[in-house]
N, C-alpha and C positions, 0 to 999 in steps of 0.2 A: 504494500500500500504506500502510495506517494505521500511524503510529508506535506503539510500545508505550506502554501507560498502566497506572497502578496500579488494581487492581480491589478490593483488600482490605487493610486495615491492622489488625493486632492488637497491642496494647501491654499488657504486664503490668507493673503497678506504676509507671505514669507519675507522676513527682513523689513516689513512695511513697504516692500517694493513690488513683489511678484505674486501672481496667482499661478499655481502649478496644477496640472491635471495630466497624469501620465498612466498609461496602461502597461502592465508587465505580464509576462508569461512564464511558464515553467521553463527550465533550461536557461539558455543564454539570453541576456538583454544587454545591448550596448547603447549607452546614451552619449551621443556626440554633441558637443556644443562649445561655445566660446567661453573665455574667462569671465568670471564675475557674474555668471547667470544662476548660480546656486546649486551646481551639481554636487559639490562636496557637502553642502548643507543637507541636500536630499539624502545622500548616503548616511550622514550622521543621524538624520531623522529616522531612517529605516533601522539602523543599528541600535539606537537607543530604544526604539519601540520593541524590537525583537529581544533586547536584553531586559525588558520590563523596567527600564530605568527612566521613568517618567519625570523624575526630579530634574533631569537634564533640560527639560523643555522650559524651565524657568529662565534659561540662558538664550532662548530663541524668541524673537519677536514674531508673532503670528496671531491670526484671528481664530482659525479653525483648521483642524487636520482630520480628514476622513481616510481611513485605510480599509480597503476591501480585501478579503482573504479568499482563497480558492474554495474553502468549505462553506462559503456563503455569508460568513459573519462580517460585520462592519464595526470597526473601532473608531470612536471619535475622541479627539484630544483637543482641549481648549483651555485657555487661561481662565481663572476665576475673575469675576467682574472687577474685584479690587486688585487683581494681578498678584495676589498673595500666594497662590498655589496653582496646581494643575488639576483639571477634572478629566476623568477618563470614563467612557461608557462603552458597553458592548451590546450591540443590537438594541440600543435605546435604554439600557439599564446601567445606571451609574455604579461604578465599582470602587471598592476600597482597596487601592493598589499598593499602599505604603507597607513596607515590611515592619510592622509594629508588633508582630507576634500574636495578634488577636486571631480568633478562629475565622472571622469574616475575611480578614486580610489574607490569611493563608489559603482559604478556599478560593477567593477571587483571583489570586495570583496563579493557582493551579489551573483555574478555568482559562485564564489568559494564555498560559503556557500551552495548554492543549489546543487552543484555537490557533495560536501563532506558530507552533512547532518549536524546534530546538533553537538554541542561541546561534547568532551568526558568527561567521569569521570575517573580520573586517581588516583589509589591508589599506592603510592610509597613504596619501601621496607623500607624506613626510616620513615614510618608513625608513629611508636611508639614514636619517639621523638617529633612529632608534638603536643603531649599532652601539652607541655609547652607553645605553642604559643596561649595563651588565654588572657593575660592581656595587658594593654596599654603600659607598660614599657619594654616589652620583647625585642623589637628591639633596644631600647636605642635611643640616638640622631642620626638622619639620616643626612648624607651629602646632599648637594643640589642635586647631581645626584641621590642618593637613594630616596630622597623625590619626585623627579620628576617621577621616575619609580613607586614608591608607588602610587602616585596620578593617574598615567596612568592606572595601573592595577585596582585600586578601581573604577575609573570613568567608565572604559570599562565594568567591572563586574556589576556595578550598572545599567548601561544602558541595558545590556542584561537581567538581572533579572527583571527589570521593564517591558521589552517587554514580558517576560514570565509570568508576573503577580504574581511574588513570593516575591516582596520586598515592604514592607510598605514604604510610602513616609515619610521620617523623616530626621532630620539633620545628616550630616556625623558624624560618631563615630567610634572609634577604635574597638568597640564591635559589630558593625553590620556586616552582612554577607560579603559584598564587601571588607570592611576593613580587616576582618580576613583573607580573601583569599589573599589580597595584603600582609599582614604580613607574612603569611606562605610561599608564593611564594618568597618574597624577602629574607627571612631568609634562605630558602633552596638554593637559588642561591648564597648566601654568603658562605654557608657551602659546597655545592656540585658542584658549577660551573654554569656558565651562560646558559648552555643548559637545565637546569631544567625547565620543563613546568609550567603552572599554576597549583597550588596545592589547591584543595578544600576539601581535606580529613578532616573530622570533628573530633574535640576532643570529649571525652566522655561527657564533659559539654555541648557542642553544641548539641550533640545527645539528651541529656536529655531535653534541652530547646525546641528543635524542636518537639520531641514526645509529650511533654506536650501541646505545641501550637496546634498540630494536634488533640490531644484529645479534647481540649477546642473547637476547630472549629467543630468537630463532634458533640459535645454536643449542640452547638449553632444551627447547622444545624437541628438536631433532634428536638430541642425546637421550632424552627421556623415552622417546618412541623407540629408539634402537635398543635400549635396555629391555623394554617390554617385548620387542620383537625377538631378541635373543632368547629370552625365557620361553616365549611361545614356540620358537624354532626347536629348542631342545626337547620340549614336550612333544611337538609335532613329529620330530624325527623318531622318537621312541614309539609313538603310535604307528608311524609308517612301517617300522621294522617288525612290529608285533601284530598289527591288525591284519585280519583277513578280509576286511571289507573295502569297498570303494576302490577297486583296482583299475588304474588307467589301462586301456587296451594297448597292444603293441603299435597300432596305427597312430596313437596319440603321442608316442614318444618323440617323434620328429617335431610335432607341434609344440610340445613342452620345451624342447631344446631351442626352437626358434624364439619362443617367448623369453627364454633366458638370454639368448644372444641379443635380442632387441634391448632388454634392460641393461645388459653390459655395455652395449654400444652407446646407449644414452648416457650412462655414467662416464664413459671415456670421453664423450663429447662435451660434457658439462661437469668437470670435476669440482668438488666442493673446495673452496679456497682455504677453509679452516682445517682440513683434514690432510696433513702432509703425506701420510702413507696411503691415502686413498687410491691414487693411480697405480701403485704397485699391487695393491690387493685386487683391484679390478683386472689388471693384466693377468695375474695368476688365475683369477676366476675364469677369464676368457680361455686360457690354456686348458683349464680343467674341463670346460664345456666341450672344447674340440676333442679332448681325449675321450670323454664320455660318448660323444657322437660316433667316434670310430668303433665303439663297442656297443652301440645302441641295439643292434640286432640280438645280442645275447643278454640284454638287461632283464633281470628277474623282477618279480613282483615288488619286492622291497625297494629296489633301485628306482622303479617307475613311480612309486609313491613319493620317494624322496625328491625325485626330479620335479614332480608337481608342486611339492612343498617349496622347493627352491624358486620355481617360477612365480608362485603366489607371493612369496615373501619379497623377492626382488622388485616385483611390480608395485607392491604396497609401499615398500621403502622409497621407491622413486616418487610415488604420488605424495607421500608425506613430506619429503624434502622439498619438492616443488611448491607444495602448499605453504610450508614454513617460510620459504624465502621469496615467494612470488611477489609480495608487496615491495620488498627491497629491490628485486630485479626490475620490476616495472618502473620504480622511481629512478634507478640508475639509467635505464634506457631513455626515459623522458628527458632527463637532464643532459645526457650525452648528445642528444640531438642538437644542442645549442653550443657545445664546447668544440673549439677548433684546435686540432693538434694536441688534444689532451683528453683524458678519460677519467670520469669519477668512478672510484671503487669504494664500495662499502663492504670490506672484507680484509682479512689479513693475507695480503699477497705473499708469494714465495720470496720476493725480493725485498719485502718490507722488514725493517729492522725490528727485532724483538722489543716488546714493551712500548712500541710506538703506537700512535693512534691508528685505529683500523679504518677510519674514514679519511680518504685522501684523494688527491688528483695526481694522475701520472701523465707525464709528457711522453712524446714519441720516443725519446731516448731513455725512457725508463726512470727518469728522475721523479721523485715523489715529493709532493708539497701539501701543506695543510690547506683547508678550505679558505682560510683567511688570505691566501695568496691569489684568489680569484679576482678578476676585474669587477668594477661596480655593476656592469650589466650582467655578468655571470652570477654574481651574488644575488641580484634581483631575481633572476630566473630560478635559481636554486631555492631561495626562500619562498618565492611565490608558489612553486610547485609543492614544496614541503607544506606550506600553510593550507593549500587546497586539499591535501590528502591526509594530513597527520595531526592537525590541531583537534582538540577534544570534541568540539561541537561539530561532529561529522555530518549530521543531517540538516543543519541549519543553512540558511542562505549564505552564499559566498559573495562578499562585497569588495570591490577593488577600485581604488581611485588611481587613475593614470597608470595602467599596466605598461605603458610604453616607456616609462622612466628609465633612462640609461641604456635602452635597448637599440641595437642597430635596426634599420628599417626592415630588413629581411626577417629579423626576429619578431618585430611587431606584428607581422602578418600571421605568424604561426603560434604565438604564445597563448592565445585564447583556446585554440584547439587542444593544446597540451594541458591547459588548466581544466578544460571540460573533461578530458580523459581521467585526470587525477581526482576531480571533485565528485565523481560518483553519482551523476544525475541530479545534483542539487540545483536550485535556482542560482544563477550567477548574474550579478548586476555590476557592470563595468562602466565607469565614466571616463571619457577620454577627450583629448583635443586632437588626436592623431587620426586622420582618415585611414591610415594603414591598418590600425588595430581591428577594425570591423570589415576590412575589405573582402575577406573570405567568408563573411557571415552576414550578407546583405539583409536577409530576412530578419535578423536579430537587431538591426541597427535602427534607431530612431533619433531624430534631431531633438535635442532638449532646448526648448525655446519658450520659457514661461512668458505669460502676457503681463503687462503692467497692472499693478494693483490700484484700484480706485480708492483713494484715501481722502480723509478730511484734509483740506488745505492747511489747517493749522497744525497738522501732525508733522513732527520732525522725522525725517528719514535717516535711519542709522543702519549700519551693518553690524550684525551680531558675531561675525566670524572673520578673523584675520585671513583665514584661508580663502574665502571667496573674493577678497580683494586681489589676491595673487594668483588664484587658480581659475 
């Protein structure tokens, strides 16, 4: 079943300047427009709504926001008459959306979450500067109000991540995921205004750490399976030798040998990088198969049962290994389409020094470098693809502002296709200034051109976001 997605957004009086009415669809949406028209504000509006962070709307000047969802629901957001707070209604019923711990508040937020779907992944246009938000001292000393906001974001993020099963239970730290999210979000709100949503965009260091963790988890998963397989194989061999039941016919022997050969050839073609003795073992197994084939005509009942057991086990082993490392291989392949004269490896290569990092880039002359050596454009691609496939809010909308940043014009044409492949069918909303970004996705492109807002002549026109002045 497809997750809910936003189908229409109507905004009256955005920044006191524009009226917006835009239709969205599932899958890819590309909004193309000039600077200063409110594209970034629109993405922030969507992100804050999907985060249920309606407090942010106190930092936006507007009259009314209508958001239609694919399940038929309509959410309305408007400021209170005295502008002291924000009112939210669902299908005409006003909701108590604040996290105050009350029964009504918890119920209404659960209803909103079920209507809107999962949290979004938002990649801001200022993502390149987030590389600096990595160490404990970056924010400096926090004021009491900033510390309160930091703790609120960290606690909320940790709770959701634990519910998703992606956060190890450990003591709070400025280097764990929820704290890094709180740091980035708070810093961006200081720089770019209070309407900035939750920022989870990872630095290149975080990407490296998470890819290495994922690789180790795949190794452990594979090792656990092979331990179980060894036990099962031992018992299966005993049954094959002693059982009088279920005997393969003589005609099946060649089929069994061919299944074993196919599994061996696949292992030889795709050796596991973390298993240094794997190629030797596979070579010896191939020789053994050839030897058995020569004696196949004289194979007895027990030998035929063992051959079938070998075929079943080798095929199952191959399936399990492919499943464990499939996501990693898919990510490597996607990133390597953009790298010139170098290759991303998420593995411990045979030429890689012991105790060195297992995620690295290798040049054509076999020199190996950390991911921090990548160019700005290569970093952008790597972190965008990582965010599309690996941030915790995997079923929520994927929002990206200016995917073309630092990318060569050829890369701009293909980046959305790769993001779509990694994003797993989610709704993608990309805002861009570059005609190249949507050139291969014409059906998904629409010009973002809000109409002027008719306002009272005595009303002062102000901009709520530094970003819309520059973007």
